[in-house]
C-alpha positions, 0 to 999 in steps of 0.5 A: 887437056879439059878437066871434067867439073865433076872430078873438080868437084871431086878433087876440091871437096877431098883436099877441103875435107882433109885440110879441115880434118889435119887442121882440127887435129893439129889444132886439138892434139897441139895447140889446144893443149899448148894454149890450155896450159898457157891459160891455165898458167896465166889464170892461176898467177893471176889468182895467187897475186890475189890470194897474196894480197888477201893472205897479207891482210888476214896473217895473224888470223889461222881460220881465214887463211885456212878458208882462203886456201880451200877456196882457192883449191874449189875455185882452181883446182889447184892446191895451195899453201903457205911455207915459212922461211924453212919450208914448213907449213906455216898455219898447220897446227894440228899435226906436231908433237911438242918435246921438252929437251933433258937438262944434261950437261952433254947438250946444256945449249939446248937443256930445257927447251921444248921443239915442235916436231911436225909430224906431216912431214914423217907420218902419212896422215892415212896411219892416223886416219885409218889406224895403219900401223896403229900400235907405232902411233900410239906410241906417240903419248905424253912423257913417251922417251923420244930421240929427235934428229935435227938439222942445224942451220944458223940459230934454227933446229929443224926435225927430219927424225923423231924415234921412239928411245930404247926402240927401234920404231922411227919416223923420218924426213926421207927427203932430208934424210937423203940431203943429209947422207948426200952432204956426210959424203961428201966431208968424207970424201973431201976429208974435211975433218975441221968441218962439224956435221950439221945435224944433231941428235937430242933426248926428251920426253913428248909433252904434247901430241897433236894429231888430226882426225880428218875434220880439221881445215887443214887436213886436206893437204895432208891427203895429198901425198904428191903435194906434200912430197913436192913441199918436202923436196923444196924444203931440202933444196931450200936448207940446203942452199940448192934453188937460194939464188932463184927463190927470189922471184916467182917460178913456174916447175914442171915435173911429171909423175906417172905420166901425169904433168904437174907445174908447181908455182913457188912465190915469195912473199913478206907478211906484216912482219917482214918475215920471209915466205912463199906461196907454194902451190901446186896444179895437175894438167892431166885433164888436157892430157886425157882429152887430147888421148881421147881425141887422138883414140877418136879421130882413128874413126873421124878419118874413117867416117870422113872418107866415107863423106867424101865418097858420098858429098862427090857422088852428090856433087856429080848428080845434083850440081854438076848436071845442072850446071852443064845444062846452064853452060849449055844455055848461057851458050845460047843466050850469048849467041842471042838464042833466047829460045831454051830455059833451064828446068828447074828441079830444086828449090835451093841456090841453084834452082834460084840461078837456074830461075834467075838465068831464065829470067834474064834470058827474057829480060834480054830477049825483051830489052833487046828492041828497047836498047836500040831505041835508048841507042836513038835517044843517045844519038838524040841526046848528042844532036841535043848538045849540039844544037845547045852548043850552037845555040849558045855561040848564036846567042852570043854572037850577036850582042858580042857583033854589036858591041864590036861594031858599036865601039869600032864607030867610037874608035873611029869618031864617027857620029860623034854627037851619038856617043851616048846612043852607042854606049846605052847599046853596048850596056843594053847588050852586056845586059842581055848576056849577063841574063843569059848567063845567070839563066844557063848557070841556073839550068845547069845547078838544076839538071846536075841532079844534086840540087835539093828543093825545099818546100813550105806551104804559102798561097798560090792565089795570093802569090799570083796576084803578087806576080801580075801586080809587078807584070802590070807595066808589061801588060799595059804596055801590050793593052793587054787583058789578063783575067784572073779567076783563082781559088784561094788554097795552100800549097806545099812547094818552093814558093821561090821557084813556083814563082819563077815558073809563073813569071816565065809562063806569063812573061812568055804569054806576054811576048807572043800575045798580040796587043789588045788580046786576052790572057787568061790565069786560073787556079782550081781547086781538086780533090788532092792537086790544084791545078794553075793554068796560064792562057794567052789568046790570039797565037798558037804552036805547031802541033809538032812544036808543042813537045820542044817548046821546053828545050833550051833557046827554042823560040817558036821558028827555027831562025832564033829571031831574037827581037821578041826578047829573052834567053829561050832558056825560060821554059827549059827552066820551068821544065826543070823546076817541076819536074824537082817539085814531081808534079805533071805539067805540058802545054797544049793549044787551044781554040784560039791560043796556047795554054800552059799548066801545072799542079801542085800538092794541097797543103 
């Protein structure tokens, strides 16, 4: 069943948009939340390690440590502080009272001692700063009589309740009180009458009162009641051994308060004195929770908008894309049948318009190149014929010397004409030399035609090079009593000197070979505006006009019989042609009034 492209585009668009929407929704509401949480935890853990290193350096410097805590809060939006081995704030010394214990026989072990009672565990700082319950706070003055309830752990006393003597006014650490009540209940239930209750109460008088006024560096910790509650919970668990086994290594704890998720980081630390303490920090995950909730509400509107966009996109595709595509389909069907009469109308300047333009261009190009394709086929056939001629020529050129050598060997083996042994060996040696020259020329021609040979260029004087070549060929000139006329302009050219020497030598050798005795050879070099023209003309012989284009072919010798009496391999001009083509210069051959002219151009230096 054929399905319309409009339906396909509509379905694809709908599925794609819904898939993208679902991917974004899942990523932003589920994976992003987990990613944010993991990223934040890793960053805070890294920064806690930096905090720990700085804290160890500044141990004993209260102001430096308080500044370190505040900087950590500002940079990470995370509350942090340090606790001692009993879970008390280590660097807070501005919210406490000192009580001197009475010297009585009832509590002789602690008589006369002064105990510091941290008030941040019992009194909310707002009661101090905002004067809430002002009358109760006003009772904390020097010389006031108080009762202190303390939890005894080993040799240390940890205050958890402070009460004005002969009064119902008191302040208490609720977390520790709850733990002590549970411990007392366990002792009674199990009737462990021989176990001493770990809490004691002492009487004494206040000797010093230190209350914050809100300007202290540590006051920002007191203002976060939730953070202080977590510290109190940690202290209670620490003192009553509920988490002892887990505090030797860093911990990350989760808790939720008022539907807001928090992370607690507890990291043990040893200061320079070797005393164990704890780095205690808390961060809120509320920002990402709020963002995710807003995204969920936002997607209600987004889905409605996407549905509208899908409908509009489908209409756009059906009108702006489907119609041109259908038209292109019809036109390309005609092109497939070699009907180039119809073109596609171009109504836009976008990719579809460009595609239409390219199809029209393709149609015109195919139409114009159909004839050229036929020509290429003919050229391919001609190339095949050339290959066959080449193979035939090589076979013919090698067959003759091999036949001569075989005849000589037979004569020598039969012992006929023993007196002419040297003559036959000399004949075979000449034939071997000819085959060697032929093979060298064939390899050189193959190298030039491979397309990988790189022609190195340099500057040299062309007139001096021709003089040297003529000097080398002087014996060949004299043997046929040829008269060489030179008209050479002194000029430098840019070319490969070795290969140009090979071309000129081939041209001159060819002129010597086909010139009758006592004829003339003219060698000229004429400097033009940008080029230099080199001409070599031999008199007394012509090349048929229909054969001029073939003189550059392999094994061409001017007749179909390929006589070897003139010498040579028949590859000299073919090699010269490839050398000049690699130079990218113009060259050719032409008949003159009474001879043949070979010429080529070179670029001036």
